[in-house]
N, C-alpha and C positions, 0 to 999 in steps of 0.2 A: 784325213786332213784335206782341206780344200783351200787353195789360194784364191782370194777374191778381193773385193774392195768395199770400203765403207759405204753405207746407203745414203749418207747425208750430203755434205757440201761439195763444191766443185773441185776441191783438192782430190777427191776420190782416192783417199789414202789406201795403200795396200794393207791387207790383213790376212790371217789364216784362220779358218773356222774348223773346229774339231768337235765331234760328238762325244759327250761324256754322259752316258746313259741317256735320260730324256732331255738333258740340257745341251745347249750349244755354246761353246766357249770361243772367245776371241783371243788370238795371240798375235804378236808382232811378226812381221816378215819384212825382208829387205825389199824396198821399192823406192825408186828415185825420188818420188814426190815427198814422201814422209819419212824415209829412212828408218822405218820401224815405229816411229812415234804416232800416237793417236791421242785425240782429246777425249774427255770423259764420255762424250756421246758415242764416239767410235768404240771405246772399250765396252760400253754397255749395249751396243747395237743389237745383240742377240736377245735382249731382254723381252722382246715381244713374242718370242717363241713360247708356245704353250699358253699364251695369255687367254684368260676366260672371256676377254673382250673381242677375240678374233671371231669374225663372221665365217660360218662354214656352210651356209645354205642360202640360196636366193630368198629374198624377202619382198613381199608385195604389200603395199599399204592400201587399205580401203579408204578412199577419200571421204566417204560419208561419215564413217565412224572414227577414222584416224588409226584404226587398229591394224597391226601387222600380222601377216600369216606367212608361213613357210611355203615355198613352191619348189618344184623340181626345176632343173636347169632347162629342160625342154619347155615347160610351162612358161618360165620367165622369158626366155628368148623368143618364144612364139608370140607372147603378148607384146614385147617390145617391137619385134619386126612388123607385126600386123599394124600396130599403131603408127609406126614410121611410114609404112606404105599408105595407110589411109590419109595421113596428114599431107604426104607428098601429092597424092591424087587430088585432094581437095584444095590445097593452098599453094602447090608448087614445091619444087625441090628445096628452096631456101627456107621452107617451113621447119626443116630439121637442122639442128646445130650440134656441134661438138666442142668440148672444152677439154684440152689436154693439160699436161704438166711437165715442168722442167726436171722432174725426177724420173720420167719414163725413159727406158732404154732407147737407143737409136732405132732398133728394130720396131719397137712399139710406136714411136713417133712417126716413123716412115709408114707403117701399116695404117695408122690412124688417119694420116693425110690422104693416103690412097683410098681408104674406106669412104671418107667424106666425098672425094671427087668422083669416084667410080661407082661405089655401091649406092650412095645417096644422091649423088649429083649436086651436092650443095656447096656453096661458096662459104658457108657460115661455120668456119672453124678457126679457133685461135687457142692460145694456151697461157698459163700463168707466167711463163718466161717473159712475156711482154712486160711484166712488172718487175723483171729482174735486171737485165743489162741492155734493154732495148735502146735506151738513150745513147749508151756507149756504142752500141752496134750501128745506130744511125750515124753517129759522128765518125766512126771508123770507116764506114762506107763512103761518106762524103770526102773525108780527108785522104784516106789511103786507097779507096776503091775496094776494100774488103773488110770484113768484120771477123776478127779472131781475138778473143779476150786478151790473152797475152801472146804477142807475136814472138816470144822467146821463152825458154824454160824458166820456171819459177826460181830456180837456184841461181840464175844470172844476177839476181838482185844482190847477192853477196859481193859481187865484184864491181858494182857500180860505185861511184864516189859520193853520190847524193841521191837519196830516195825520198820523193815527196808523195805522201799519202793524202789524198783529198777525199774526205768522207768515208774513211775506212777504219773500223775497229778490228784490225787483223788479229790481234792477240786474243780476242774473245770469239770472233766468228770463225776463224781458221787457226786455232792455236798452234798446230804443227808448223805452220808457215812462218810464225813470228820469229823462229830461230834464225831465219835468213836476215832479219833486221839486226838481231844480236851479232851475228857473224859479220855483217857489213860494218857495224861499229867497231868490232874487234879488229877489222882490217883497216881501220882508220877513216872509214866513211862516215857520213852524217845522215840522220833521219829527220825529216820534217813531217809533222802531223797537223792537219787542218780539220777541225771538228768543233761543233758548238759545245761538246762535252769533253772533259779531260778523262779519257778512258785509259785502261791499262796499255793500250797502244800509244796514246799520247804521253804516258809516263816514260816510254822508251825513247822519246824524241830528244834531239838536240835543240830543236826549235818547235814550240807548240803555238799554233795560232787558233784563236777561238772566235770565229766570225758569227754574226747573226745568221740564223738558219736561212738558206736561200740566197746567200751572197758570195758563194764561191766564185761565181762568174766575174763580178767586178774586181775581186782580188786578183784573178788571173790577168785581167786587163791592166791593172795597175802594175803588176810585176813585169809584164811585157813592155809597158811604157818605160820602166826604169832600165830594163835590159837594153832597149834600143838607145836610150839616152846615154848609157854607159859605153856604147860601142861593143856590146857583148853579143850582138847578133852575128851568126856565122854567115857572112854575106856570100861566100863562095858556095856553100851548101844551098842556101836559099836560091841563088841564081841557077845552079846546076840541077837541083833535084825537086824544086817546088814551083808553084805558080800562085799568084794572088797576094803576095806579101805587102805590096805597096798600099792596097786598100786597108789592110789590117793595121799597118804602121800609122796611117793617118787617123784611123778610128780610135786607137789607144792613146793618142797624143793628149787627150783631155783628162786622162785618168792619173792625175798627180797623186802622190801618196796621201796627201791631206784629204782629197776627194774620196779616195778609197776608204780612209778611216771613217769619214762621215757616213758612208753607206754600209760598210761591213762591221764597224766597231773594232776592227783591228788597228792598233796604233800605227801611225805612219812610220815610226822607227822600226817596227817589226816588219812592215812591208819592205822597207829598205834592206833589212837584214836578210830576208828571204831572197830578194833579188841579188844581193851580194853572194849568198851561198850558191845560187844558180850560176852567176857569172864566173865564179872562181873554180867551179867543178869541171873537170875534163869529161866525166861521164855522168849523166843525169838520167834517172828513171822517174817518170811521173806515173803514178797509179791512181785511178779513180775507182770509187765503189758507190754503193747505193746512196750514201749521204749526199753525194754530188749529183747523182743521176736521177733520182726519183723526184723530179720537179717538172713543172710545166715548162721550164727552160732547161731541162736536163741535157738535151742534145747540145744546145748552145753553150752550156757550162763546160761540157766535155770538149767541145771544139775550141773554147778559149784556152784550156790547158794544153790541148794538142798544138795550138798555135805557139805556145811557149816552148814546147818540146821541139817543134820544127824550127823555130827561130834559133834555137841553140844548136841545131844540126844533129839531133840525137836519134830519131827513128832510123833504123837500119845500121846504126853504129853498134859495135860489140859492147855488150853489157850496159846498154843505155836504151832510151826510147820512151814510148808510151804504152801502157797496158791497162786493161780493165780487170778488176778482181771479181770474176763471175760469182754469183751466189749459189744457185741451185746445182745439184749434182750433175745434171745434164742440161743446164741452161744453155750451153753452147751447142751441143749436138741436137738438142731438142728442137731447135728452130731451123737447123740446116736441111732437114729432110722432109718437111711438108706439113707440120701441124701448125704453122703460122699462116695467117690469112693471105699473105702476099707471096708465099714462097713454095717452090717445088724442090724435090731432092737435089742435093749438091749445091745448095744456096742459089738455085736458079730462081729468077723472078717470074711469077705466074703470068704476067702480061707480056712476056717475051715470046714471040711466035716460035723461035728456034728452040727455046727451052720446052715449050709445050709439045712440040713435035718429038723431041728426044724422049721425054718422059712417057708420052703416049705410046711410043714405039716399044718401050720396055713393058708397059702395062698391057699392050695389045688392044688399045682403044683408039678412037679417032681423036686427033688434037682438039677439034671443035667441041667434043663432048666434055672436056675438062672445063669446069666453071672458072670464072674470073676471080678477082680479088674480093675477099669478104670483109666483114667488119673486124676491127681490132678488138682485143679482149674486153675492155670495159664497155666499148660501144656495143659489142655483141650482147653482153649481159644486160645493158641498159635497154636494149630493144626487145628482150624476151617477153613474150605474151602480149605485145602491142599489136595493133592491127597490121602493121607492116613488118613486124619482126617474127622470129622463129616461134613455133608453137611447142617444140620439144627441144630438150637439151640432154645430151649424153656426156657425162663427166668422167674423165679418167685421170687419176693422179692429182687431184686438186680439191682443196677444202674452201670453196668460194666464200661461204658465209663468214669465215674468219678472215680471209686474206684480201677480199675485195675492198676498195675504198668506198666510203659512203655505204657501208654494209647494210644498214637498215633498208635503204632503197633497193639494193640488189636482192635482199631476201624477199621483198615484196614482188619483185619481178619474177623470181623463181616460183612464187606462189601462183602466179597468173598463167603458168605453162599448162598445156594439156598433158604433157608427159615429162617428168624429170627422172632420169636414170643415173645412178651413181655406182661406179665400180670402185670398191675400197676394201681394205682389210678389216676396218673397224667401223662402227656406227659413228662417223664423224658428224659434226654439226650440219654439214650439207647433206650427208646421207640421211639424216633424221628427217629432212624435208622431202625426200624423194618418194616417187611412186613405186619404183623398183630399185632394190639395192642388190648388187651382184658381188659376191665375195671373191677376192682375187689374191694371188700370191704376193708374198713379200720378197724382198731382194735376195735373201738366202735360199729361196725356193725356186729360183729361175736363173737362166743364163741369158746374157745379152751384153752389148757394148754400150759404153758411155764415152763422152768426150769431155775431158776435164778443162779447167780454166786455161791450160797451156795449149789447147788444141791437140792434146795427146789422146788418141783413141785407145781405150783400155777395155778389158774383158772381165765382166763379173761371171763367175762360175757357180752353178747350182751346187749347194752343199747338202741340202736335205730335201726330202719330199714335202709337198704341201699337205696340209690336213685333208682328210676326206671331205669331198664336197666343194673344194676350192679350185678355181680355174685360173689360168693365166689370162691376162688381157688379150693376148693373141688368139686364144681359144674363143673368147667372146666376139672379137672382131670377125673371125672366120665363121663362127656360128651364125652371126647376123647376116654376113655377106651371102652365105649359102641360102638362107631363108629369103633374102631379097633378090635371089637369082642374079647376083652381080656378075658382070663380066670379069675377065682376068682370072688370076689364080690367087688362092688365099691359104698359104701354108701357115702352120702353127709352129714350125720349127725355126728357132732364131737363126741358126746357121744358114738355112735356106733363104730366109728373108734377107739376111745380110748380103748374100750373093746377089740378090736382086737389087738391093740398095746400092751395092758397088756399081752395078751397071747403070742404074738411074742417075747416080752422082757423077759418072764419068764425063770429064770435060767441063764440069762446073767449077766454080771457085772453091767449094769444099769438095774436092775430088777425093773420094775414098777408094777408087778402083784398084789401087795398088796395095790396099790393106786387106789382110786375111786374118782369120782367127789364129792361125799358126804363127804368123808374123807378130801379132800382138803378144802372144805367149812368149815367144823367143826374144823379143826386143823390149820387153817392159813397156809396151805401148808404142804406137806409131803416130807421128805428127802429120796432120793434113796441112796443105794439099799434098796428096800422095798419088799421082798418076801411076798407071801400070809401069813397072820398071824403075820407079823412083825409090829412093831411100826414105822419103818423107822430108818434111821441112820444119826442123826445130826452130830455126831463126828466119824470120821473114825480112824483106825489104833491103837486104844488103846491096842489091844492084838496082832493083826497080820496085816501084809501087804498082798497084793493080789497076790504075787508070790506063787508058789506051796509050798515052804518051809516056808512061812510066814515071810520072811526076806526082808528088803529093800536092794537095790543095790546102792553102791557107783559106779559111772561111771567116769573113767579117761577121762578128756577132755583137749584139747590143744587149745591155741589161734592162729588163723590164720590171724585175721584182716579182715576189710571189703573187699568185693569182688571188689569194685572200690575205691582204695585209692587215695588221692589227687595227682595231677601232676602239672607240670608247667602251663599247659593250664587250668586246673581245680583245683585250689589250696585250695579250701574250702570244708568243710563238710556241706552237706545239710541234714536236718532232717525235719520231718513232724509231725503233730499232730492235736488235736482238739482244739476248742475254746468253751467257756461256752455256748453260745446261739445256736450253731448249732450241728447237729447230722449226722454222717456218710456222705453220699454224698449230704445231704441237700435237697433231693427230697421233703421231707415233711416240714422240719423246715424253709427252705428258702421261703416257700409259706405262712407262718404264720406271719401276719402283726405285731403281738405284740412281735415278736422276732427280736432284732436288727440284721440287715444284712448289715454289712459294706463291705462285699466282701473280696476277698483275699488280703493278704498283705505279705510283706517280712520283717521278723524281723532280724535286724543285730546290731552289737555292734558299739558304736561311733568310736572306733579305725578303724574298717573296713570301716565304712561309710566315715570317713575322707580320707582314702586311695583311695577309688574309686570315691569320689566326690558326694556321695549321701546325700540328705537332707530329713529330716522327712516329710512324706506326698507326696514327689515327686516320680514319677515312677522310678523303677529300673528293670533291666532285669536279671533273673537268668537262666543260661544255664548249661546243662549237655550234654553228647554225644547223648542223646535220644530226646532232645527237649529244648524249652525255654518258659518262661512265663514272662509277664510284670505285675507288681502290685506296689502299693504305698509302699514306705519304712516306716518301723516302727523302729525307732532307740531307743534301750533300753540298759541299762547296765546289764541286767539280763541274757544275753546269752554270750557264749564264743566268743572271738574275731575271732576265726577260723571257726565259724559255722554260718549258716543262717537257719532260720526256716520259713516254709510255711504251713499254715493250709490246710487240704485236702478236705474241704467241697465243694469247687468250682472247676470247670474245670481248670486245670493248673498244680497243684502240682504233680499229677501222670503222667503227660506227662514227668516229669523229673526223676521219681524214677526208681531204678534199678530192673530188673526182675531176678536177680540172686537168686537161690533157696537154702534153707536149705536142705541138703541131706536126712534128716530124716523126717521132717515135711512138706517139700515142701512149706515152707513159703517164699514169696519174701522178698527182703531186702528193705522194705519201709523206714526204719529209718536212713539210712546213704548211701550217695553216694558222689562222687567227683563232685564239682560244681564251677562255676565262677559267679560273680555278677558285674554288671556295672551300672553306672547311665544312 
């Protein structure tokens, strides 16, 4: 029996794995985050064990014929390394690029960032976590001086008086976490849910608001207007612990409830009801998720809700404040240690000379040898194969063809590369386009740390051996680094790499130097920041924020609306999201037979269905200026009549989505674009 954690979302629920003959079985274990509970994805997580779709040998594709042939590991890595060397010599270091994932362990994310900067000398590295909580991260850094998804344990939600969920379907995306909402209500608290769709989370709410997609920001502005008018602003807290409120106070003065109603579609009476809930609650917790964040104004939207929380004096208060519900399993830790274009280990910024000197000392290289900031995730993909862009791409832990916005365009960019290498467990849609596919271990076959949505660093333990012919990503990185004659050291042992990560993160905002594997085991995870000698930090901001003056910042923001507003040709709002049984691009969950896979669908309101002649279960076509998809109609009364919803786990949804980017976070506008639907 092996104690470990679920491979999927950022809860990182604890579980125990046991060998039952050739099978691997999941059983519950006591862990603070999930208390033994698991969703159906967690219970079936071992279902990929023994799958006939597992890759067990490197594969090389002949571009002329498109045919695949098996290769030895030496042949595959020699081919990749020699091509990378040739491209660097011919076109410069930035001719080679890497794309990581928010599901990689901290050790892998750290080693991938080091490999990019030291072995390849390239600035061109980013990861799919840029599409996860980057807007909330940008807002947190601006307002608080630091980015940690939840600055308090998840269970604190039970003891707040009012929890406001903006753009989160917690009951389906993180089912074990939904019990905290139920316990909150049992304790006499209230839940508010803001979403264009009435989801199972919305059904738990005391107040449900259904705004037009992309208008969560003006709703927050209107709420703050009412709080200020009612005298509900905590003036002492604002004066003692923040700066910048007067500019925000002036800017929200124009957002009367009736103005909010015209923009958002939320009735003025409901805006007033929400403001009254907030004004009368002693402890308020505001939580945002992808529905609010995956917009070209995602950072501004989060800042608007942060302004509400700050005006009420909640951040730093016990059982209150603001938090982001991170999506991917290691969406938090994955960006803290170097696979993001602008960051070095410890959440250090790559353009900070002191940060560069510290990390260079750990790596044993000169600070000037570390390249500067690279392109963000979408901008990196958009540049592939262009005259000024990378000529090669190495992909670890991501299925770009399904998950990228404007996916048809990105697929064409991948096709223009000189070399595409994908490390994956199965032949994903992206792997199918590659020149070289490298078979890698799955979560139960490896050890490493993850950082969950609370900032709790946890340890996954290897339960079984990998199939013959399969290697860990760390083996691949080390094998390529050796072939490239890279400086520094390149261990394949996760514990050894974590010790190096501890040293590299020391003194940074995300300081892991006081965290060890033994402490994680003994304490059910350790919260960062955790300098040496520290107990860790479960709750942040009780005394100070992370800006030099210790104060939080109010940031004045304005509503611009979606980048692609409805037109006569595209009169509807399209939004996307998850379903209970599937996860991310579905590369794993769609291959587990015990998880229902009904395929993509298009959710629309009966009024809209009647107007376009659609019938439940019959195919409809959704079009945007970027592409179209056909899928069965699902006619429901729980969505706005001006909106259609498509889940993103299958090829199709992201052929439609808009690649407009948030100016701060570089988050694409996944959650709203103009669309048309026809029977």
